[in-house]
Every structure is written in C-alpha cells, then in structure tokens.
C-alpha positions in Angstrom: 6.8 -37.5 -42.8 7.1 -40.6 -40.6 8.4 -40.0 -37.1 9.2 -42.4 -34.1 10.1 -41.3 -30.7 11.1 -42.9 -27.5 11.2 -41.8 -23.8 14.0 -44.1 -22.8 14.4 -47.7 -21.7 14.1 -48.2 -17.9 11.6 -49.1 -15.3 7.9 -48.9 -15.6 7.1 -45.2 -15.4 4.9 -43.4 -12.8 1.6 -42.3 -14.5 2.3 -43.9 -18.0 -0.7 -42.4 -19.8 0.2 -38.9 -19.0 3.8 -39.7 -20.3 2.6 -41.4 -23.3 0.5 -38.3 -24.2 3.6 -36.1 -24.1 5.4 -38.7 -26.4 2.3 -38.5 -28.8 2.4 -34.7 -28.9 6.3 -35.0 -29.7 5.7 -37.4 -32.6 2.8 -35.2 -34.0 5.1 -32.0 -33.7 7.7 -33.9 -35.7 5.4 -35.2 -38.3 4.2 -31.7 -39.1 7.8 -30.5 -39.8 9.1 -29.9 -43.4 12.2 -32.0 -43.2 13.4 -34.9 -41.2 15.9 -32.9 -39.4 13.5 -30.4 -38.5 11.3 -33.3 -37.4 13.5 -34.9 -34.9 14.4 -31.5 -33.5 11.0 -30.5 -33.1 10.1 -33.9 -31.4 12.8 -33.9 -28.9 12.3 -30.4 -27.9 8.8 -31.3 -26.6 10.4 -34.1 -24.6 13.1 -31.9 -23.2 10.4 -29.6 -21.9 8.8 -32.4 -20.0 9.9 -33.0 -16.4 8.8 -36.7 -16.9 11.8 -37.5 -19.1 15.6 -37.4 -18.5 16.3 -34.7 -20.9 16.1 -30.9 -20.5 13.9 -29.9 -17.7 13.9 -32.8 -15.1 17.2 -34.1 -16.1 19.4 -36.2 -13.8 21.8 -34.6 -11.3 25.6 -35.2 -11.3 27.8 -35.7 -8.3 28.3 -32.0 -7.6 24.8 -31.2 -7.6 24.8 -29.6 -11.3 22.6 -30.8 -14.1 24.3 -30.9 -17.4 22.8 -31.8 -20.7 23.9 -33.7 -23.9 22.5 -34.4 -27.3 23.5 -35.3 -30.8 21.7 -35.2 -34.2 22.6 -36.6 -37.6 21.2 -36.8 -41.1 21.7 -39.4 -43.8 24.3 -37.5 -45.8 26.3 -38.1 -42.4 26.2 -34.3 -41.3 26.4 -34.5 -37.6 26.4 -32.2 -34.5 26.7 -33.0 -31.0 27.1 -31.0 -27.7 27.8 -32.1 -24.2 28.1 -31.1 -20.6 25.9 -28.0 -20.7 24.6 -26.8 -17.5 21.2 -24.7 -17.8 20.3 -25.8 -21.3 17.0 -27.2 -21.8 17.1 -27.8 -25.6 20.4 -29.5 -26.0 19.2 -30.8 -29.3 19.1 -27.4 -30.8 22.7 -26.7 -29.7 23.7 -30.0 -31.5 21.7 -28.7 -34.5 23.8 -25.4 -34.4 27.0 -27.4 -34.3 25.9 -29.3 -37.2 24.6 -26.5 -39.2 26.8 -23.5 -38.2 30.3 -24.8 -37.5 32.9 -27.0 -39.4 33.0 -29.3 -36.3 31.0 -32.3 -35.2 31.2 -32.0 -31.3 31.6 -29.0 -29.0 31.5 -29.3 -25.1 31.0 -27.4 -21.7 31.4 -23.6 -21.7 32.2 -23.4 -25.3 28.9 -25.1 -26.2 27.1 -22.5 -23.9 28.8 -19.7 -25.7 27.6 -21.2 -29.0 24.2 -21.5 -27.6 24.1 -17.9 -26.7 25.3 -16.7 -30.1 22.5 -18.7 -31.8 19.8 -17.6 -29.4 19.3 -21.2 -27.7 18.3 -20.4 -24.2 21.0 -20.9 -21.4 20.8 -20.4 -17.7 17.4 -22.4 -17.6 16.4 -23.9 -14.3 16.4 -27.7 -15.0 15.5 -29.0 -11.7 12.1 -30.7 -11.2 10.1 -31.2 -7.9 11.5 -35.0 -8.1 15.1 -34.3 -8.6 15.1 -31.6 -5.8 13.6 -34.1 -3.4 16.1 -36.8 -4.3 19.2 -34.6 -4.1 18.0 -33.2 -0.9 17.7 -36.6 0.7 21.5 -37.3 0.0 24.6 -36.8 2.3 27.3 -35.8 -0.3 31.0 -36.3 0.9 33.2 -33.3 0.9 36.5 -34.7 1.7 38.0 -35.3 -1.7 37.7 -37.2 -5.0 38.5 -40.6 -3.5 35.6 -40.3 -1.1 33.4 -39.1 -3.8 34.2 -42.0 -6.1 33.4 -44.5 -3.3 30.0 -42.7 -2.8 29.4 -42.7 -6.5 30.1 -46.6 -6.8 27.3 -47.0 -4.2 24.9 -44.7 -5.9 25.7 -45.0 -9.5 25.7 -48.8 -9.9 27.3 -49.2 -13.3 30.9 -50.5 -12.8 33.4 -50.7 -9.9 37.2 -50.2 -9.8 38.8 -51.6 -12.9 35.6 -52.0 -14.8 34.4 -54.6 -12.3 30.6 -54.8 -12.8 28.9 -54.4 -9.4 26.7 -57.0 -7.8 22.9 -56.5 -8.0 23.0 -55.7 -4.4 25.5 -52.8 -5.0 23.2 -51.1 -7.4 20.9 -48.1 -6.6 17.1 -48.1 -6.4 15.7 -48.5 -9.8 13.8 -45.2 -9.5 17.1 -43.2 -9.2 17.6 -43.4 -13.0 15.2 -42.3 -15.6 15.4 -42.1 -19.2 16.9 -40.5 -22.2 14.7 -39.4 -25.2 15.2 -39.6 -29.0 13.4 -39.4 -32.3 14.0 -40.7 -36.1 12.3 -39.4 -39.1 11.8 -40.2 -42.8 10.1 -38.1 -45.4 10.2 -40.6 -48.3 13.5 -39.4 -49.5 15.8 -38.5 -46.6 16.4 -39.7 -42.9 17.5 -38.0 -39.6 18.0 -39.1 -36.0 18.6 -37.2 -32.8 18.9 -38.1 -29.0 19.0 -36.0 -25.9 19.8 -36.7 -22.1 20.6 -35.4 -18.8 22.8 -38.4 -18.3 22.9 -40.8 -15.4 21.9 -40.1 -11.8 24.8 -39.4 -9.3 27.4 -39.7 -12.3 30.8 -38.2 -11.6 30.6 -34.3 -12.5 31.4 -33.9 -16.1 30.5 -37.4 -17.1 29.5 -37.8 -20.6 27.8 -41.1 -21.8 26.8 -42.6 -25.2 24.2 -40.0 -26.2 26.4 -37.2 -28.0 28.8 -39.9 -29.5 28.2 -40.7 -33.0 27.4 -44.3 -33.5 26.6 -44.9 -29.9 23.6 -42.9 -28.8 22.5 -42.0 -32.4 23.3 -42.6 -36.0 22.1 -41.9 -39.4 23.2 -43.1 -42.8 21.4 -43.5 -46.2 20.1 -46.9 -45.0 18.7 -46.0 -41.5 18.4 -43.6 -38.7 18.7 -44.9 -35.1 18.4 -43.7 -31.5 19.4 -45.5 -28.5 18.7 -45.4 -24.7 20.0 -47.3 -21.7 23.3 -48.1 -20.0 25.4 -45.4 -21.7 28.9 -46.7 -21.1 27.9 -50.0 -22.5 26.2 -48.6 -25.5 29.3 -46.6 -26.3 31.6 -49.7 -25.9 29.6 -51.5 -28.6 28.5 -48.4 -30.6 24.8 -49.7 -30.4 23.2 -47.4 -32.8 25.9 -48.0 -35.7 25.4 -51.6 -35.0 21.7 -51.6 -35.7 22.2 -49.5 -39.0 24.8 -51.9 -40.1 22.3 -54.6 -40.1 19.9 -52.5 -42.1 22.8 -51.9 -44.5 23.0 -55.7 -44.9 19.5 -56.0 -45.9 17.4 -56.6 -42.6 14.3 -54.5 -42.1 14.2 -52.0 -39.3 12.4 -54.3 -36.7 14.7 -57.3 -37.3 17.9 -55.0 -37.2 16.7 -53.4 -33.8 16.2 -56.8 -32.2 19.4 -58.4 -33.5 21.4 -55.3 -32.4 20.0 -55.4 -29.0 20.4 -59.2 -28.8 24.2 -58.6 -29.4 24.4 -55.7 -27.2 23.0 -57.8 -24.2 25.3 -60.8 -25.0 28.3 -58.5 -25.1 27.5 -56.5 -21.9 24.9 -58.1 -19.8 23.2 -54.5 -19.7 19.8 -53.1 -20.6 19.0 -50.8 -23.5 16.6 -49.9 -26.0 16.6 -48.6 -29.7 14.3 -47.2 -32.3 15.0 -47.2 -36.1 13.6 -46.3 -39.3 14.9 -47.4 -42.6 14.9 -45.9 -46.2 11.9 -47.9 -47.0 9.9 -46.3 -44.4 10.0 -49.4 -42.1 9.9 -48.7 -38.4 11.5 -50.8 -35.6 12.0 -50.8 -32.1 13.3 -53.2 -29.4 14.3 -53.1 -25.6 15.4 -55.5 -23.0 14.5 -53.3 -19.9 11.3 -53.4 -18.0 9.8 -50.8 -20.4 10.4 -48.5 -23.2 7.5 -46.0 -24.2 7.4 -45.0 -28.1 5.1 -43.0 -30.1 4.8 -42.7 -33.8 2.9 -40.2 -36.2 2.8 -39.7 -40.0 1.7 -36.5 -41.9 0.6 -38.8 -44.9 
C-alpha cells in the first residue's frame, strides 16, 4: 500500500515539525490498512483529530459562530460519497464513506447527514473548537443587524470575492493566519486507487457555505488512472474542477508529478489563486504541486 497525505496549501505553519509528525502518523496508519479506501479514510481521520489542521477538531468557524465540516471520498470504480454542512462531526470522512457504502446517493447534507452519521455510529455533537479558533472568534465584533450587514462584514474578513464576483484587492484580504488548511489522502495498493479530502471550510465564510471539498472533481477525484486530492481557494478550485483536471492529464499519459504541476499551472492562469494537489497514478507514481507559501505532505508504504 502506498499513501500520500497533505495538510493543506497555505501559509507557513506554526511548529511545522510537530505538524509534520501528525502527517507522518496519518500516512503510516493509512499504509497499514487493507484496501486503498480504508487507507485514505484511516489517514484522514488522524488529521481530523488534530487541532493543527482545518478538518474535524480545530476547523474554521463560519459567520454565525458554528463549525461545519465537509468531506468526500472516491474509488477508482467511481464509487463516491460526500457529506457537508455538518456541525459537531469530527470525522466527516467517515460520514462520506457511509454515503458511498450504505446509500444509493453520492452527496448528503446538513441535518440529514447528521442523522445518517448517528445511524452508522459516527460520533456527532463533538466539540470542534480549538484554543486558537476560540481566541480568534472572541476577538471579533459580529454584526447582528441583518444579512446585508453580515455580507459586508464577510467581504472584509473573507477576502475571496466581492459583489458580482469581483476579486478583492490585496489590501482587502484578511490576515493570512485567519485561514488554515484542508486535509486529504490518496492511496494505491498495486491494483486499485482511492482519494479522500476533508475540511472545516474557510474562516468567516457565510453560514452554510460549501466549498470545493465535497464536490466530485473539485476537492477530490478518483478514476482507473489516478487519485487526486486538492486544497486551497475553494470557490476557484470548484470553478475549474481542479482534481478532475489533474486526473485527466494522467489519463492522457502524463505521470502523476507532471499532471499535478500542469493542472496547478492551468489553475493559476485561470483564477490567479493559490492551491495545492496530491496525486497517485495507476503505476504507483506519486505527485504533488502547490503555488502557496507551503504545503506539507507525508508518504508511507507497506512494501
């Protein structure tokens, strides 16, 4: 089993060595699994349990002061499961796995995803706040006089796009450390592939916002040629279906590293945003690329 994991594309992390140790443990746990889909779920669950990543415990906070988690998982026969907008769910990846394995659907959201999690013994009602997110939220003055005021407040704090999709100037963007990063994993056992991605979303996103992570082809994708997980500017990743783009380059004959680099180059040209991807192809070749300040990865093999 080969496993490659990432801890998100963003700014340079605080205490990178401790963070890297968590990534290495996630990769090791994945490599010890019996199938690729078990591997990516196991790896992502480790990262969801660490407050150092934007997934599960320590996730970003939305505009109403609620933490909601999203995830997607996929195998090379194109079986897929995704779940989103789940308050109090640490292991969003496991809910996505339930959607894939136990339902005829590909995507379940909100309260209905919580009911599904409860039915299949995935813990709900978990406290997802970390010391860092509590402190950041406590420092804010949240408007309480209607949606228009909240949207204006979000434009100042969210920093993605203004009215009519206008990209905000650099001076309008939030401090870089107000966003931290999505996690993901890809795996290959010599015969089959799997990919998974999990997130707490973007800091100060409008309550109920869903980004690229649980969208097939955007935050994650898997086909007989490649498994891909993406991280970064979610709306832009979804606009160009970044994970599917990388997989398509593998399908056209490029090795995983070249496909990741080319897909990211195209993404940057189309959007001007930052992102990162990891990829493994059906030959067992690993690839990763990012255009942010940093993207930590770890790999492990059971061979």
